C-alpha positions, 0 to 999 in steps of 0.5 A: 684965144680963150673962149667965152662960152657964156657969150657963145651960149647967149648968141645960140639962145637968142637965135633959138628964141627967135625960132621958137617965137615963130611956132604956134606954141612955146616948145615944152621941154620936160626934164625927168628926174630920178632923185633930187640932190644939191647937184641935180637941183643946181643943174636943173636951175641952169637948164630952167634959166636957159629954157626961158632964154630959148623961148621954151616952157620947162617942167620937171617930172619924176622918173616914170612920169608920162611925157607924151605932151612934151616936144622934147624930153631930157633925163637928168643924170645920174639916175638912182642906184639900181635904175636901168639907165640904158632901158630908161634912155632907150625908151625916149622916142627919137622925135623927143630926144633932145639930148641924143641919149637913146641908142637909136638917136645915137646910132643916127648920129654915128651914121651921120644920117640926114637931119640927125641931131648932134649930142649937145656936148659935141655940138658945143665943141663944133661951135667952139671950133667954128668960133676959133676958125679951127679946121680939124681935117687931118689933124691929130686929135686926142679925146680923153674919156669914152663916156656917153655924154662927152668922149664918145660923141666928140670922137665920132664928131671928129671922125666925121670932120676928117680928123685922125682921132685917138681915144684914151682913158685914165685907166688904159690910156697913155697921156704921153700921146697929148704931146703930139696932139693938135687938138685935145678934148678932155672929159675925164673929170679929173682936176688938173689932169693936163699940165702945160709940160704935157702939151705942145705949143699952139694946141687947141685944148677944149676942156669938157671935164668938170669936178669939184676941188676945194669947193670950186668947180674945176676942169681937167686942164691946169689953167696955166695950159692956156698960155701954150694954147692957140685956143683954150676953154676955161672951166667954168664958163667954157663948154658947159654953157654952150652945151646947155644952149645946144640942148635947147636948140635941139629941143626947138628943132624937134618942136619945129619938126612936129 
């Protein structure tokens, strides 16, 4: 099964828009931008389009701007060199933290507190598992990468769902572990890192890694892996669109709580 991330994202955005329409005002999402680069502008355009589809108002503001009028705030990463990223992210009030990037919001998620928000990439993985009718309880799961956006929250999600989770990194991990994995999520950002001979037949392979190779956006998994997988996510068009949709679903949820 090859996941159609664009269709899943469209469904999420449609139901989110219906919820937003019941509020007294359009939820306002403010994106804080440290520096504009071609990549940053591209990501912001994607988010702006998704905001419209989710029934939200979307604004970009410079780093250091006030965002007290926003229902939700997101910080567009990466930040400029020399910025204290942790300090900037931790300053986001939990009631506006749609990306679940502050330490306080992340701790609520880690503790599986009632009504806590799920980080968008972890939320996207959960939607993919749901679409594929995959039960991860007691399955061997390997997460490649331990980053704040992908690896760390996905590993927490799997632990909460009852999987036997291992996290490996390119620097210290043993990719040989992939051969015994029932479920793999990769966020390494290393083109073609995972080859078909490295995985077993019937594995669930969710590719959350993106990088550029020969002018194209590619994932961590060689596309040829799809033939061995019971479920596979392509790059582009897999995890990415769903994660953006889950971001705006979180934003509308925060607006509802206000």
